[in-house]
N, C-alpha and C positions, 0 to 999 in steps of 0.2 A: 788234793788236785783241787779242788772246783771255790777258785779265790774270786774276789772282785777287784778287778785295776784299781790298781794303787796310782795315788796320785802322785806327782817325781819327788814335786819339795813336802807333800806328807810322808817321804819313803825316807829323803835327807833327814828331817826331823827326829824320825824312827831310830836313821841309823844314831844318829849321834849321839839321842838319848840311852840303845843299848849299848853300845860300844861303852859307855859311863856304866851301867848295870853288871856288864860282861868284866870291868874291872874290883870290881867291890863284888861280888858277887861270886865268893866256892862254893862247892854242891859240901851238901851235906843231908846225903841219903837217908831212903829209911830203910828200904830193898837190899840183902847183900846175902842173898842166897840163890843160889842160878838152879833157874827149873828148867829152861832150857837152854840150845846152845845147837850155832852152825862154823866151823873155823874150816871150812869147804876145805877141808885137806883129803878126802877122800880120792879112790885109784881109782882112773879114768876123768874125762871129760862131764858124764852126764850131772845135769842135778838133780840130789836124792830126794827122792820120787817120796818116800817117806814123809819127809819134811814139808816140800813145794806140791803143790798143781800154777794153774795156769789160769791167766783168764784171756779167752782170743776176743778177739774184731778189730777194729779201723777207729773208736773211740768219737763216734757217731752217734749220741743217746736214742736216734730214731731206731736206729739197725739194731743195736747188741743192749740198750735199757742205762747204759753207764758213761764216763766220759765224758768229754769238753770242745766236739770237734775236732780233735790232733786230726794228722795228719798220714799217722802210721798206722801198721796193721800189727798188732801182738800173734803175735805166732806161741807154736806148740813144737816143746822138745825138740827143737828144732837149732844148733850147737852153735849157725851162726847172731841167731842171738842171742843165749844163753848156756852158757856152759861154765865145766871150771878148768880153769888153769894157772900153776905155780900159784895152788892154795889159797887165790879168788875167786869167788862166782862173780865172770862176768854179760853183762849185760848190757850187749852192742844195736844205737841205729846202723839202720844203712840206706843208701838210695841205694835203691831197686826199685821193679815193676812186682808190686804181689796183689795177686788178689783187688784186684781197681785200685789200689794203695803206692805211690809214689816211693812208703820209704815201709818200712818192717822195722821190729823192735821186739819185748816181749818186758812181759807183765807178771810178778810170780808173786803166787802168796799164800798165805799158812792158810785159806780157811779151810776149819774142819780136821786140822791135821797140828794145828798149834792154837787156842783163843785164850788168853784173860783177861782175867779181870782186874783191875791193878797191875801193876810191878814195875820196876825199871828197864828200862832198855837202852842197851847202849851198839849203834852200829861202827862202827870203824869201815871208811868206805873214801873213794878218789871219785871225787867228780866228772864229768864231761864238759863242757864245751862251749861255746861256737851264737850267734845268734835263732833261734829257732827250738834251739834241745831243751828240755823241761823235765830234770831229772825228780824225782821223788822217795822219798822214805818214809813212807805214813800208815793207817788203821784206823778200817771199818771195822762198824759189828758184825758179827755171823749173821745174828738175830732177825737186827733189825725191830728191836722188841716196839720200840714207839711210831715205824709209821718207814716211810722210803725218806729217803737224804731231802732235805738237810735233819731231819724229826729225830733218826736215833743214833746220829755224830757222826763227828771226820775227828781225827785226830792226827797232823800232820806232822811229822818226825823234821824233815828235813823237806828242801824249796831251793829250787834254783831256777831262775830264768837267765835266758843264755844270757841278752840283751844288758841282763845285770849281772856282771860277771862272780859280782865280790860281793855278792848279800847271801844270805841264807837266812830264813826265813821257816818260822814258829808256829805255828797256826790252828786253835780250833774251831768249828763249825756245828753250830746246833740250830736248832728250830728258831730261835731270840738274832744267835748271834750266826748270820754265815754268806759267803758268798755274793748270792745271789742279790739281796740285800743291799750288800755291802757295806757290813757289821759286822766280816767274820774276827772273832778275839787273835791277833797279829804279833811280831816281834820278828823283830831284822837285829840283824846284828849284821856289820861289815868284815869282811875276813879276806886279807890281801890275798887276791892272787887262788885263791880256794880249791884252783882244781888242778895247782902243781900237788899236790900232798895230800896222803892220807888225813882225813881227819875224823873223830869219834864223834858223831850226831849222838844226842842223848836225850830221855823224857823219861820223865817221872810222875808218876798217877796214880795217886791217891786218891780214898773218898773226898778230899777237903780242896787236893787240887791241881793240875797240871800241867809239870815243870817242863822246859827244855831247856836245851846245854848245850856248849860246843870242848870240846876236848875239858870235860870238868867241868867250863865255866855257868853260869848260868845267865839265861839271858831275857827269860820270857817266864811267866807265872798265871797264869788260867784256874782263877778261885770259885768256886762253887757257891751258888750266894742263895742257895737252898730251898727254893721259892718253886718253881716245878722242871721238868725233863726236857719240857721249851730249850731250859735253858742250862742245865746240866744231865744230859741223859746217861751220863758217864759211871751204869754201875749194872754195866750188863759184858761181856764176851767181848774182846774185838782180837782183831788180826793182823799183821802184817803184810803188805804189800809194794812192791819194788818195783821200779820202773824207770824208764824213760821214756819220755814222749816228748813226739817231733811238734810244733806248731800248737793250734789251741786256740780258746778263747784269751789266755793268757800268753803260753807260751810260744803263743805267734803275733803277737803287740806290731811285729817290726820287721814279720815276713822271715824266711827260712834262708840259712845261708848254707845253699849245697856247696859249697866248698870244703865246709866243715867231715863231710863225712867221710869215712866210721868214723860214731863216737860211741867211746865208752863209760859203765860206770861202772867200779872193779871194787866189789865189800870185801873186806882182810875177816875178816868177822860177825856175828853176829851172841851177843848174849841179852839174856834175859832172867831179872831177878824180880824175884820175891819173899 
C-alpha cells in the first residue's frame, strides 16, 4: 500500500512489457499442499473471527501509526463494511460521516491467527471501481524482525487505483527498495475492464524469489540478491491484509468521485499452499 507515484510514461511502458510477459510466462508452482483457506461459505453474515481480525482507524500515520493519509475510517465487526454474503467476503466502502471521517471501510488481517513464511497465495476476487478507490490484497511481517516499515518488508499481491481502472500492480517494498524513495520493485499489467469480473490474484514466495500472477500467468518477479536484509527481509512470517482505501497518497492523487459510492470488493476464496 505504500507506493511512490509512478509517472504516466513509465506506467505505459511497464504495462507494455508486462503484457508481453503475461502472454509468455505460464505458472510453474513450487508449492501445492494447501495449508490454509477461507471459502466464505459460513452460515450467517459474520466474518470468521478465528481467521480474521480488524485494523481500526483512519489511515493517518500520526494518529494510528500506519496508513497513507487515506480518508476512510476502518471499522470493526460492522456488517455495513465487512460481511459474508452469497459465498463471498464483502468489503464495502461507504460515504458516510463516522468518527470524524467522511467514509467508512474495513481492513481485515490474519495477524497472529494465520502467519506464513514462504508459500503460494491465491485470492479470487472482484475489485471495486471509481476515482479515489484503492483496493489492496497484501502482506506485512507479523513481528517486524528488522524494524519498522519499510525495513521488515511488504508484499503487495494486488493493488489497483481507480483512476487507472485497468491497472494491476504487484510490488515489494524493503529498506533498500520502497515507495518513500520511489525505488519499490513493482510489476504492472493491463487487465481490460478488471472490475467487471472475478480474477485470481496470485503470489508465490520462496527463499529465492517473490513472483506475481493473475489468472495463473506470471507478470512480475523479484529476486533475492542475497546481500542483506535491507534488500531481502522476506525470511520471516508474514500475514494477509484485505482492504479498500479511499483517497490517500496514491489512490487520491486525482481526488475522489463521491458519486461512485458505495463500492465493494468481493472475495470468493483465499487459498494458501506450502
